[in-house]
C-alpha positions as CSV (number, residue, x, y, z in Angstrom):
1,W,0.0,0.0,0.0
2,P,1.2,3.5,-0.6
3,L,2.7,5.6,2.1
4,C,1.1,9.0,2.4
5,I,3.4,11.7,3.7
6,G,2.3,15.1,4.9
7,A,-0.8,16.4,3.0
8,N,-0.4,14.1,0.0
9,I,-3.1,11.5,-0.6
10,T,-2.4,8.6,-2.9
11,L,-5.4,7.0,-4.7
12,F,-5.0,3.9,-6.8
13,L,-7.4,2.7,-9.4
14,C,-7.5,-1.0,-10.1
15,S,-8.9,-2.8,-13.1
16,P,-8.9,-6.6,-13.6
17,P,-7.2,-8.2,-16.6
18,V,-9.5,-8.8,-19.5
19,S,-9.3,-11.0,-22.5
20,C,-9.1,-9.8,-26.1
21,C,-12.3,-8.7,-27.8
22,E,-14.6,-8.8,-24.8
23,P,-16.1,-5.6,-23.4
24,Q,-13.6,-3.9,-21.2
25,V,-13.8,-1.6,-18.2
26,I,-10.9,0.9,-18.3
27,Q,-10.0,3.2,-15.4
28,S,-7.7,6.2,-15.4
29,P,-5.4,7.5,-14.1
30,K,-3.5,4.4,-12.8
31,S,-2.6,6.4,-9.7
32,L,-3.3,9.8,-8.4
33,V,-1.5,11.9,-5.7
34,T,-3.4,14.9,-4.4
35,G,-3.5,17.2,-1.4
36,E,-5.9,17.6,1.5
37,G,-8.8,19.7,0.7
38,K,-8.4,19.2,-3.1
39,I,-10.9,17.7,-5.5
40,S,-9.7,14.3,-6.7
41,T,-11.1,12.9,-10.0
42,M,-10.9,9.5,-11.6
43,S,-12.6,8.1,-14.6
44,C,-14.0,4.8,-15.8
45,S,-15.0,3.9,-19.4
46,F,-16.7,0.8,-20.8
47,T,-16.4,-0.3,-24.4
48,S,-20.0,-1.5,-24.7
49,A,-23.5,-0.4,-23.7
50,Y,-24.2,-0.3,-20.0
51,Q,-26.9,0.4,-17.5
52,N,-25.0,1.6,-14.4
53,F,-21.5,2.4,-13.1
54,Y,-20.8,1.2,-9.6
55,W,-18.0,2.8,-7.7
56,Y,-16.1,1.1,-4.8
57,Q,-13.4,2.1,-2.3
58,Q,-10.9,-0.2,-0.7
59,L,-8.9,1.3,2.2
60,P,-5.6,-0.4,3.2
61,G,-6.2,-3.7,5.0
62,Q,-10.0,-3.6,4.4
63,G,-12.5,-5.1,2.0
64,L,-14.4,-3.3,-0.7
65,T,-16.9,-0.6,0.3
66,Y,-19.7,0.4,-2.1
67,L,-19.7,4.2,-2.6
68,L,-22.4,4.9,-5.2
69,T,-24.1,4.1,-8.5
70,A,-23.9,6.5,-11.4
71,S,-26.8,5.6,-13.7
72,S,-27.3,6.5,-17.3
73,K,-29.9,9.1,-16.3
74,E,-28.4,11.1,-13.4
75,N,-25.4,12.1,-11.4
76,V,-25.2,11.1,-7.8
77,T,-23.8,12.8,-4.7
78,V,-23.1,10.8,-1.5
79,L,-21.3,12.8,1.2
80,R,-18.1,14.0,-0.5
81,F,-18.3,11.5,-3.4
82,I,-19.8,12.5,-6.7
83,G,-20.6,10.0,-9.4
84,E,-20.9,11.6,-12.8
85,R,-22.1,10.1,-16.1
86,L,-20.2,11.5,-19.1
87,D,-20.5,11.7,-22.9
88,D,-22.5,9.0,-24.6
89,G,-23.1,7.1,-21.4
90,K,-20.0,4.9,-21.8
91,R,-17.9,6.9,-19.3
92,S,-18.2,7.9,-15.6
93,S,-16.1,10.0,-13.3
94,L,-15.8,9.8,-9.5
95,H,-15.0,13.1,-7.8
96,I,-13.9,13.2,-4.2
97,A,-14.5,16.7,-2.8
98,D,-12.3,18.0,0.0
99,S,-9.9,15.0,-0.1
100,Q,-8.7,13.7,3.2
101,L,-5.8,11.5,4.2
102,G,-8.3,8.9,5.2
103,D,-9.4,8.6,1.5
104,S,-6.0,7.0,0.6
105,G,-6.7,3.6,-1.0
106,S,-7.9,1.9,-4.1
107,Y,-11.0,2.9,-6.1
108,L,-12.7,0.5,-8.5
109,C,-15.6,0.8,-10.9
110,A,-17.8,-1.9,-12.3
111,V,-20.6,-1.8,-14.8
112,S,-23.8,-3.7,-15.4
113,A,-23.9,-4.4,-19.1
114,Q,-27.1,-4.5,-21.1
């Protein structure tokens, strides 16, 4: 796990390996270092049609925690986490407002394909 020093926050995005030619979930950036109080933004895209994007957080030494669902119809805000649907419905962004040291960890997205 990353070591956070001072006011820096390290956020990692994870995506599972996929085989060729199947629909893929792609997350970016691979890692993100930010400061306390800043807005942190990460993105997820899917190569095929979807119904919802699901965002999860995994803090060091803990299991996955569900954060929110960004549907094809609306953006969602849960506490400091904002799930946004982008473009043609194949991309989503997760924004963390007022980033805190306790936000350091891995962030994952998943989709429910149509």
